[in-house]
Backbone as CSV, one residue per row, in Angstrom:
resi,resn,N_x,N_y,N_z,CA_x,CA_y,CA_z,C_x,C_y,C_z
1,MET,184.332,54.807,160.492,183.838,55.013,159.139,182.643,55.955,159.191
2,THR,182.666,56.970,158.375,181.592,57.953,158.332,180.828,57.795,157.034
3,THR,179.501,57.759,157.147,178.676,57.731,155.942,178.022,59.085,155.805
4,SER,177.764,59.468,154.583,177.122,60.758,154.353,176.105,60.622,153.237
5,HIS,175.215,61.586,153.191,174.247,61.671,152.105,175.046,61.983,150.844
6,PRO,174.733,61.348,149.698,175.552,61.545,148.509,175.642,62.991,148.033
7,GLU,174.617,63.817,148.295,174.662,65.194,147.824,175.181,66.149,148.886
8,ARG,175.486,65.648,150.062,175.891,66.527,151.141,177.011,65.875,151.944
9,PRO,178.109,66.573,152.136,179.192,65.977,152.911,178.773,65.787,154.373
10,ALA,179.440,64.867,155.052,179.153,64.618,156.455,179.426,65.878,157.271
11,ASP,178.539,66.178,158.189,178.699,67.294,159.106,178.250,66.773,160.462
12,PRO,179.178,66.503,161.346,178.810,65.851,162.599,177.920,66.690,163.502
13,SER,177.819,67.984,163.276,177.042,68.818,164.182,175.591,69.000,163.752
14,ILE,175.257,68.726,162.506,173.913,68.985,162.003,173.283,67.693,161.510
15,PRO,172.133,67.279,162.090,171.451,66.091,161.573,170.885,66.350,160.178
16,ARG,170.808,65.318,159.369,170.195,65.427,158.046,168.685,65.440,158.208
17,ILE,168.034,66.419,157.665,166.577,66.537,157.758,165.949,65.559,156.781
18,LEU,165.037,64.733,157.286,164.389,63.710,156.472,163.005,64.123,155.989
19,GLY,162.393,65.088,156.614,161.058,65.521,156.225,160.496,66.448,157.287
20,LEU,159.359,67.027,157.030,158.696,67.918,157.970,157.885,67.089,158.955
21,TYR,158.084,67.297,160.256,157.336,66.538,161.254,156.068,67.267,161.679
22,GLU,156.168,68.549,161.981,154.980,69.230,162.473,154.888,70.642,161.935
23,THR,153.670,71.131,161.936,153.397,72.523,161.617,152.210,72.948,162.460
24,HIS,152.041,74.260,162.605,150.976,74.792,163.444,150.237,75.876,162.681
25,LEU,148.927,75.905,162.860,148.082,76.906,162.225,147.280,77.637,163.288
26,THR,147.082,78.934,163.089,146.169,79.673,163.952,144.774,79.563,163.354
27,VAL,143.779,79.415,164.215,142.396,79.245,163.765,141.484,80.165,164.582
28,ALA,140.400,80.588,163.985,139.460,81.480,164.661,138.557,80.716,165.622
29,ASN,138.218,79.462,165.288,137.312,78.671,166.110,137.863,77.249,166.169
30,LEU,138.406,76.877,167.314,139.075,75.580,167.443,138.141,74.414,167.140
31,GLN,136.926,74.446,167.646,136.016,73.315,167.422,135.667,73.157,165.947
32,ARG,135.436,74.268,165.250,135.123,74.215,163.820,136.313,73.634,163.044
33,SER,137.518,74.109,163.344,138.704,73.611,162.642,139.021,72.180,163.023
34,LEU,138.845,71.825,164.285,139.056,70.452,164.718,138.118,69.513,163.965
35,SER,136.873,69.913,163.807,135.919,69.098,163.033,136.384,68.928,161.597
36,PHE,136.882,69.992,160.977,137.345,69.924,159.589,138.512,68.951,159.452
37,TYR,139.547,69.130,160.260,140.738,68.289,160.122,140.487,66.851,160.578
38,ARG,139.621,66.649,161.556,139.302,65.300,162.040,138.304,64.601,161.114
39,ASP,137.218,65.281,160.784,136.120,64.627,160.074,136.255,64.650,158.557
40,VAL,136.815,65.722,158.000,136.975,65.809,156.549,138.322,65.217,156.119
41,LEU,139.413,65.655,156.740,140.734,65.173,156.340,141.152,63.893,157.053
42,LYS,140.354,63.473,158.032,140.540,62.180,158.716,141.837,62.086,159.513
43,LEU,142.309,63.202,160.070,143.472,63.155,160.939,143.023,62.711,162.332
44,GLU,143.862,61.948,162.995,143.551,61.432,164.330,143.919,62.477,165.379
45,VAL,143.005,62.739,166.305,143.268,63.691,167.370,144.258,63.073,168.349
46,GLY,145.362,63.781,168.588,146.334,63.346,169.587,145.889,63.804,170.968
47,THR,145.613,65.108,171.081,145.115,65.665,172.331,144.509,67.034,172.068
48,VAL,143.602,67.421,172.939,143.042,68.771,172.951,143.317,69.323,174.342
49,ILE,143.919,70.496,174.401,144.201,71.146,175.682,143.291,72.368,175.750
50,GLU,142.119,72.168,176.350,141.094,73.209,176.350,141.549,74.478,177.062
51,SER,142.345,74.345,178.119,142.789,75.523,178.867,143.680,76.434,178.033
52,ARG,144.295,75.880,176.982,145.164,76.666,176.098,144.543,76.877,174.719
53,ASN,143.328,76.348,174.478,142.653,76.450,173.183,143.533,75.931,172.055
54,VAL,144.047,74.708,172.228,144.925,74.106,171.232,144.570,72.634,171.067
55,ALA,144.727,72.150,169.850,144.550,70.726,169.554,145.739,70.269,168.726
56,PHE,146.151,69.027,168.954,147.231,68.420,168.181,146.677,67.168,167.518
57,LEU,146.922,67.037,166.211,146.429,65.901,165.440,147.602,65.170,164.813
58,TRP,147.516,63.849,164.803,148.554,63.031,164.175,148.347,63.000,162.671
59,ILE,149.430,63.062,161.946,149.408,62.902,160.494,150.008,61.534,160.222
60,ASP,149.185,60.612,159.737,149.588,59.223,159.532,149.933,58.644,160.893
61,ASP,151.043,58.039,161.036,151.516,57.489,162.292,152.086,58.638,163.124
62,LYS,151.900,58.607,164.436,152.376,59.723,165.269,153.875,59.958,165.163
63,ARG,154.603,58.976,164.655,156.031,59.171,164.452,156.317,59.928,163.163
64,MET,155.303,60.084,162.297,155.518,60.693,160.978,155.192,62.184,160.930
65,GLY,154.198,62.641,161.685,153.869,64.052,161.604,152.750,64.470,162.529
66,MET,152.691,65.785,162.771,151.693,66.333,163.670,151.281,67.729,163.193
67,LEU,150.007,68.049,163.396,149.467,69.368,163.097,148.922,69.957,164.384
68,GLY,149.341,71.182,164.709,148.803,71.887,165.863,147.845,72.969,165.401
69,LEU,146.684,73.067,166.047,145.687,74.102,165.760,145.554,74.977,167.001
70,TRP,145.822,76.258,166.857,145.817,77.190,167.975,144.738,78.244,167.757
71,GLU,143.742,78.283,168.647,142.671,79.261,168.513,143.158,80.645,168.910
72,THR,142.893,81.630,168.038,143.301,83.007,168.309,142.113,83.897,168.616
73,GLY,140.899,83.384,168.480,139.722,84.190,168.755,139.240,84.927,167.530
74,SER,138.503,85.988,167.767,137.836,86.687,166.669,138.557,87.960,166.246
75,SER,139.835,88.032,166.463,140.606,89.206,166.070,140.445,89.478,164.576
76,PRO,140.340,90.767,164.188,140.230,91.073,162.758,141.536,90.836,162.008
77,LEU,142.646,90.711,162.735,143.930,90.435,162.096,144.052,88.940,161.907
78,LYS,144.249,88.519,160.694,144.345,87.094,160.405,145.595,86.823,159.589
79,MET,146.160,85.668,159.805,147.299,85.226,159.021,146.879,83.942,158.329
80,ARG,147.047,83.898,157.028,146.728,82.682,156.285,148.040,82.022,155.895
81,LEU,148.111,80.737,156.136,149.325,79.974,155.911,149.069,78.870,154.899
82,HIS,150.117,78.126,154.579,150.013,77.027,153.615,150.651,75.789,154.207
83,ILE,150.012,74.648,153.966,150.582,73.364,154.345,150.255,72.367,153.242
84,ALA,151.209,71.500,152.940,151.007,70.461,151.925,151.139,69.095,152.586
85,PHE,150.169,68.233,152.319,150.183,66.865,152.818,150.592,65.939,151.686
86,ARG,151.671,65.173,151.875,152.129,64.209,150.868,151.144,63.048,150.847
87,THR,150.652,62.698,149.636,149.710,61.585,149.466,150.098,60.785,148.225
88,SER,149.353,59.723,147.987,149.588,58.922,146.781,149.016,59.643,145.566
89,LEU,149.473,59.256,144.390,148.950,59.835,143.151,147.448,59.591,143.039
90,ALA,147.020,58.367,143.307,145.585,58.043,143.209,144.758,58.910,144.154
91,ASP,145.272,59.159,145.348,144.530,59.982,146.300,144.457,61.435,145.856
92,VAL,145.532,61.968,145.275,145.466,63.345,144.772,144.444,63.419,143.640
93,ILE,144.492,62.468,142.726,143.573,62.477,141.582,142.116,62.385,142.033
94,GLY,141.831,61.584,143.043,140.460,61.424,143.520,140.027,62.454,144.547
95,SER,140.930,63.337,144.940,140.623,64.234,146.050,139.591,65.313,145.725
96,ALA,139.518,65.776,144.490,138.544,66.830,144.159,137.126,66.346,144.434
97,ALA,136.799,65.152,143.982,135.454,64.612,144.216,135.203,64.390,145.706
98,ALA,136.214,63.897,146.406,136.061,63.659,147.845,135.861,64.974,148.600
99,LEU,136.634,65.996,148.239,136.482,67.298,148.888,135.082,67.857,148.646
100,LYS,134.616,67.792,147.402,133.279,68.317,147.076,132.196,67.577,147.844
101,ALA,132.384,66.264,148.041,131.407,65.474,148.794,131.313,65.946,150.250
102,HIS,132.364,66.602,150.731,132.381,67.140,152.086,132.111,68.642,152.103
103,GLY,131.664,69.185,150.969,131.328,70.602,150.905,132.530,71.528,150.810
104,VAL,133.674,71.003,150.375,134.890,71.796,150.249,135.202,71.993,148.767
105,GLN,135.380,73.240,148.333,135.658,73.544,146.928,137.118,73.278,146.594
106,PRO,137.404,72.346,145.674,138.783,72.172,145.194,139.205,73.422,144.421
107,LYS,140.519,73.703,144.459,141.022,74.909,143.812,142.269,74.606,142.996
108,GLY,142.545,75.515,142.069,143.779,75.456,141.306,144.892,76.175,142.042
109,PHE,146.026,76.269,141.402,147.236,76.852,141.991,147.021,78.290,142.453
110,ASN,146.218,79.055,141.736,145.987,80.460,142.066,144.706,80.699,142.856
111,GLY,144.139,79.627,143.408,142.940,79.753,144.231,141.631,79.741,143.471
112,GLU,141.685,79.553,142.159,140.470,79.513,141.353,139.767,78.162,141.534
113,PRO,138.425,78.135,141.496,137.729,76.846,141.577,138.174,75.945,140.423
114,LEU,138.563,74.734,140.738,139.039,73.787,139.732,138.803,72.378,140.254
115,ASP,138.043,71.607,139.506,137.638,70.283,139.961,138.592,69.173,139.540
116,GLU,139.852,69.510,139.362,140.876,68.499,139.126,142.202,69.048,139.625
117,PRO,143.135,68.169,139.938,144.440,68.649,140.401,145.219,69.315,139.274
118,VAL,146.266,70.003,139.666,147.169,70.645,138.715,148.538,69.980,138.813
119,VAL,149.351,70.213,137.793,150.736,69.749,137.819,151.641,70.967,137.793
120,VAL,152.600,70.961,138.689,153.649,71.967,138.726,154.815,71.350,137.954
121,GLY,155.012,71.808,136.719,155.923,71.156,135.789,157.380,71.110,136.199
122,TRP,157.885,72.113,136.897,159.313,72.123,137.218,159.690,71.044,138.224
123,MET,158.707,70.514,138.996,159.050,69.515,140.012,159.215,68.116,139.410
124,PRO,158.391,67.493,138.692,156.968,67.752,138.569,156.204,67.102,139.727
125,ALA,155.096,67.732,140.093,154.238,67.206,141.148,152.796,67.503,140.791
126,VAL,151.920,66.590,141.173,150.484,66.792,140.978,149.915,67.227,142.327
127,SER,149.117,68.299,142.306,148.623,68.904,143.540,147.160,69.275,143.433
128,GLN,146.450,69.077,144.540,145.079,69.561,144.657,145.050,70.542,145.818
129,TYR,144.631,71.761,145.541,144.562,72.808,146.549,143.126,72.982,147.025
130,PHE,142.988,73.449,148.270,141.694,73.793,148.852,141.972,74.623,150.097
131,SER,140.922,75.122,150.726,141.093,75.957,151.918,140.413,75.323,153.114
132,ASP,140.987,75.555,154.287,140.329,75.110,155.513,139.349,76.196,155.947
133,PRO,138.608,76.006,157.050,137.611,77.001,157.446,138.167,78.386,157.749
134,ASP,139.467,78.504,158.008,140.072,79.807,158.279,140.752,80.409,157.059
135,GLY,140.634,79.756,155.911,141.227,80.276,154.688,142.675,79.876,154.471
136,HIS,143.221,78.997,155.338,144.577,78.512,155.111,144.596,77.694,153.823
137,SER,145.654,77.815,153.068,145.827,77.059,151.831,146.338,75.660,152.176
138,ILE,145.557,74.662,151.809,145.908,73.272,152.068,146.134,72.595,150.718
139,GLU,147.079,71.696,150.676,147.440,71.018,149.425,147.656,69.536,149.685
140,PHE,147.106,68.714,148.805,147.493,67.309,148.712,148.501,67.250,147.575
141,ILE,149.667,66.640,147.788,150.718,66.641,146.772,151.325,65.255,146.608
142,HIS,151.662,64.949,145.361,152.404,63.729,145.039,153.460,64.110,144.001
143,VAL,154.719,63.886,144.344,155.804,64.181,143.410,155.876,63.046,142.394
144,LEU,155.820,63.415,141.132,155.845,62.427,140.046,157.269,61.954,139.780
145,GLU,157.397,60.755,139.276,158.714,60.217,138.959,159.131,60.530,137.529
146,GLU,158.272,61.212,136.789,158.579,61.591,135.415,159.614,62.714,135.395
147,ALA,160.172,62.955,134.236,161.122,64.055,134.076,160.400,65.386,134.238
148,ALA,161.084,66.338,134.825,160.538,67.681,134.978,160.339,68.322,133.609
149,ASP,159.361,69.217,133.530,159.074,69.957,132.306,158.774,71.402,132.709
150,PRO,159.830,72.208,132.957,159.627,73.576,133.423,158.779,74.414,132.473
151,ASP,158.820,74.130,131.190,158.034,74.891,130.221,156.533,74.656,130.364
152,PHE,156.149,73.578,131.031,154.733,73.269,131.228,154.065,74.300,132.136
153,GLY,154.815,74.841,133.069,154.230,75.780,134.028,153.379,75.041,135.041
154,VAL,152.212,75.605,135.361,151.252,74.987,136.270,149.920,74.933,135.542
155,LYS,149.491,73.715,135.224,148.247,73.524,134.471,147.523,72.296,134.996
156,PRO,146.254,72.119,134.621,145.498,70.955,135.070,146.181,69.630,134.691
157,TYR,145.968,68.646,135.541,146.549,67.319,135.358,146.175,66.723,134.005
158,SER,144.936,66.954,133.555,144.505,66.412,132.261,145.383,66.952,131.127
159,GLN,145.829,68.203,131.243,146.711,68.770,130.219,148.115,68.170,130.326
160,TRP,148.557,67.842,131.520,149.851,67.182,131.698,149.838,65.828,130.987
161,LEU,148.747,65.101,131.157,148.649,63.773,130.554,148.612,63.825,129.025
162,SER,148.016,64.888,128.468,147.854,64.974,127.013,148.935,65.816,126.333
163,ARG,149.888,66.329,127.068,150.914,67.207,126.488,151.893,66.394,125.637
164,PRO,152.495,67.046,124.649,153.608,66.381,123.951,154.761,66.244,124.939
165,LYS,155.341,65.085,124.986,156.431,64.836,125.932,157.674,65.592,125.483
166,PRO,158.390,66.232,126.447,159.604,66.959,126.066,160.670,66.020,125.557
167,ALA,161.501,66.535,124.668,162.619,65.735,124.132,163.638,65.508,125.245
168,THR,164.203,64.320,125.255,165.203,64.017,126.302,166.604,64.029,125.751
């Protein structure tokens, strides 16, 4: 007997992806970035390999996710990346104040300073954006169980709460 995901037929050669386990970011200064992800975002250090200028941090339980930080030095060429951390709704809502308490400016979808999360209406999801010390775009995200509202666009959470609800 073969079971399959309801939206995808069984394919014996390809495992079904359940979520993202790890991602890696390049950083200019490993110790500075390690301090940010360990002390501000509270990720647990898995290991630091000084000979390779790399650190690995656990996201939640080590079976759930990992972040690798790779020091590239002071090269003028930089790559900025994006990573989103799935969190609870309450944590996304409270994250702007927590980030500011750690000297980190919360941002809106387009990188503008914004002291509250935004909602991406087509998903819908509530998100708080900010940057790490290397300018990587970091996001706390919680997918809402409400119906999507693509016409909403991307606006502050307070506007999502006060909007007229779409007709169903």
